[in-house]
C-alpha positions as CSV (number, residue, x, y, z in Angstrom):
1,M,0.0,-0.2,0.0
2,T,1.6,3.4,-1.2
3,E,1.6,6.3,1.9
4,T,-1.6,7.6,-0.2
5,E,-3.2,5.0,-0.6
6,T,-2.5,4.8,3.8
7,V,-3.7,8.6,4.5
8,T,-6.9,7.7,2.2
9,T,-7.8,4.7,4.1
10,S,-7.0,6.4,7.6
11,A,-9.4,9.5,6.4
12,Y,-11.7,6.9,5.5
13,L,-11.5,5.3,8.3
14,A,-12.0,7.9,11.0
15,R,-14.7,9.2,9.3
16,V,-16.4,5.0,9.3
17,D,-15.1,5.5,13.3
18,E,-16.6,8.4,14.1
19,L,-20.1,7.2,12.7
20,L,-19.6,4.1,15.1
21,A,-18.8,6.7,18.4
22,D,-20.8,9.3,17.9
23,P,-24.1,9.9,20.1
24,R,-26.8,11.3,18.0
25,P,-29.7,9.6,17.3
26,F,-30.1,7.9,13.2
27,P,-32.5,10.6,11.6
28,P,-36.5,10.3,12.3
29,R,-37.3,9.9,8.9
30,D,-35.8,9.1,5.5
31,T,-33.3,12.4,4.6
32,D,-30.3,13.1,2.9
33,H,-27.1,15.1,4.6
34,A,-24.1,16.2,2.8
35,T,-22.2,12.6,1.8
36,G,-25.0,10.3,2.6
37,W,-28.9,9.8,3.7
38,G,-29.9,8.5,7.0
39,G,-33.1,6.8,8.3
40,P,-34.7,6.0,11.7
41,G,-32.0,3.2,12.3
42,W,-30.0,3.7,9.7
43,L,-27.2,6.0,7.9
44,I,-25.3,6.1,4.2
45,E,-21.9,7.8,4.3
46,E,-20.8,8.0,1.1
47,L,-16.2,7.5,1.4
48,Y,-15.5,7.8,-2.0
49,V,-17.0,9.6,-4.9
50,S,-15.4,9.0,-7.9
51,R,-16.2,12.1,-10.6
52,E,-19.4,11.2,-13.5
53,F,-18.8,9.9,-16.9
54,W,-21.2,12.3,-18.6
55,D,-18.7,13.7,-20.9
56,D,-16.5,10.6,-22.0
57,E,-17.2,9.9,-25.7
58,D,-13.5,8.7,-26.0
59,D,-13.4,6.2,-23.3
60,D,-15.7,4.6,-25.0
61,D,-14.9,1.0,-23.6
62,G,-15.1,2.4,-20.5
63,E,-12.0,2.1,-19.1
64,A,-11.9,5.2,-17.2
65,R,-15.1,3.9,-15.4
66,E,-13.3,0.4,-14.9
67,R,-9.7,2.5,-13.2
68,E,-12.1,4.5,-10.6
69,Y,-14.1,0.9,-10.1
70,E,-10.9,-1.0,-9.5
71,L,-9.6,1.9,-7.4
72,A,-13.1,1.9,-5.0
73,E,-13.2,-1.5,-4.9
74,A,-9.4,-1.6,-3.7
75,R,-10.0,1.3,-1.0
76,L,-13.3,-1.2,0.2
77,D,-10.6,-4.0,0.5
78,A,-8.3,-1.4,2.9
79,L,-11.0,-1.0,5.0
80,A,-12.5,-4.6,4.9
81,G,-9.1,-5.7,6.2
82,V,-9.5,-3.7,9.2
83,F,-12.6,-4.2,10.2
84,T,-12.0,-7.8,10.2
85,A,-9.1,-8.0,12.3
86,R,-11.5,-6.1,14.8
87,W,-15.3,-8.3,14.1
88,G,-13.7,-11.0,11.9
89,S,-14.6,-11.9,8.5
90,P,-18.0,-10.2,7.1
91,Y,-20.4,-11.8,4.9
92,T,-21.6,-10.7,1.8
93,V,-25.0,-10.2,1.2
94,D,-26.6,-10.3,-2.8
95,L,-27.7,-6.4,-3.8
96,F,-28.6,-7.6,-6.6
97,S,-31.8,-9.7,-5.4
98,Y,-32.9,-7.2,-2.7
99,L,-32.9,-5.1,-5.8
100,R,-35.2,-7.7,-8.3
101,A,-37.7,-8.1,-4.9
102,D,-38.4,-4.8,-4.9
103,C,-38.6,-4.1,-8.3
104,D,-41.0,-7.6,-8.8
105,G,-42.5,-6.6,-5.1
106,E,-44.2,-3.7,-6.6
107,G,-47.6,-3.2,-5.4
108,S,-47.0,-6.3,-3.5
109,G,-46.7,-5.3,-0.7
110,Y,-43.2,-6.4,-0.7
111,E,-40.6,-3.4,0.8
112,A,-37.3,-3.9,1.8
113,P,-35.9,-2.3,4.4
114,E,-33.5,0.6,4.3
115,P,-31.0,1.0,3.8
116,V,-30.6,-2.4,1.3
117,T,-33.1,-0.9,-1.2
118,L,-30.9,2.1,-1.8
119,L,-27.8,0.2,-1.4
120,S,-29.0,-2.2,-4.1
121,W,-30.1,0.6,-6.6
122,K,-26.4,1.4,-6.6
123,A,-24.6,-1.9,-5.9
124,V,-24.8,-5.7,-6.4
125,T,-22.6,-6.5,-2.9
126,L,-22.7,-5.8,-0.2
127,N,-19.9,-6.7,2.6
128,V,-21.6,-7.0,6.4
129,W,-19.9,-6.9,9.9
130,P,-22.3,-7.5,12.9
131,L,-20.8,-5.3,15.0
132,P,-20.1,-6.1,19.1
133,G,-23.1,-5.9,21.6
134,G,-25.4,-6.7,18.9
135,G,-27.9,-4.6,17.4
136,R,-26.2,-2.7,15.0
137,W,-24.1,-3.7,11.8
138,L,-21.7,-2.0,9.3
139,G,-21.8,-2.8,5.5
140,L,-19.4,-1.7,3.1
141,S,-20.4,-1.8,-0.6
142,V,-19.0,0.1,-4.3
143,G,-21.1,0.6,-6.9
144,Q,-22.0,2.9,-9.9
145,E,-25.9,3.6,-10.0
146,D,-25.8,3.9,-14.4
147,K,-22.8,4.2,-16.9
148,E,-23.0,7.9,-16.1
149,L,-22.7,8.4,-12.7
150,P,-19.4,8.0,-10.2
151,V,-18.7,5.3,-8.8
152,V,-19.2,5.5,-5.1
153,L,-18.1,3.9,-1.6
154,S,-20.5,3.4,0.9
155,A,-20.3,2.7,5.0
156,A,-24.0,1.7,5.8
157,L,-24.3,2.1,10.0
158,C,-27.7,0.4,11.5
159,E,-29.4,-0.6,14.3
160,G,-31.6,-4.4,14.3
161,P,-31.1,-7.1,12.1
162,A,-28.5,-6.7,9.2
163,P,-30.0,-8.1,6.3
164,A,-29.8,-11.8,5.0
165,P,-27.7,-12.8,2.5
166,A,-30.7,-12.9,0.0
167,A,-34.1,-11.6,0.2
168,P,-37.0,-13.5,1.1
169,G,-40.0,-11.7,-1.2
170,P,-41.2,-11.8,-4.2
171,G,-39.4,-12.9,-7.3
172,L,-36.5,-14.9,-5.8
173,G,-35.4,-18.8,-6.5
174,E,-36.8,-18.1,-10.0
């Protein structure tokens, strides 16, 4: 890891540690803030946001997006190493199954819990660490909502049960 990567990882780790130590309550309703979103029982911090890719006519093969995605994944891996040393190995949640269940379940009354729904619109997987003491969990994901939009490394801090590796609901298992 280069000195720049170490500093970047340290900065992201400090932001996550601040979330973990901050005694402020979660927002009473879904809202956005300067670096993410929050709602009853959950917060999402966008740790890294790449540039947008609207003006990439010269990058038809997506090399710039791929480089940004690889950079964000390397940063996720560095943070994951720290969190794994603290709390053990994470498990992986298939966010696509939640997205599919959410889309297939429109009108059926099925609604995936937040922040899982929000994350599922941007990322395919979520690394989850149940936190010591029970009742809270931390998740990390990398994703891009659309090819023109930024690649985002997100951290989620949530109360309540962690999402299951596969989502319940309509449209799964088909």
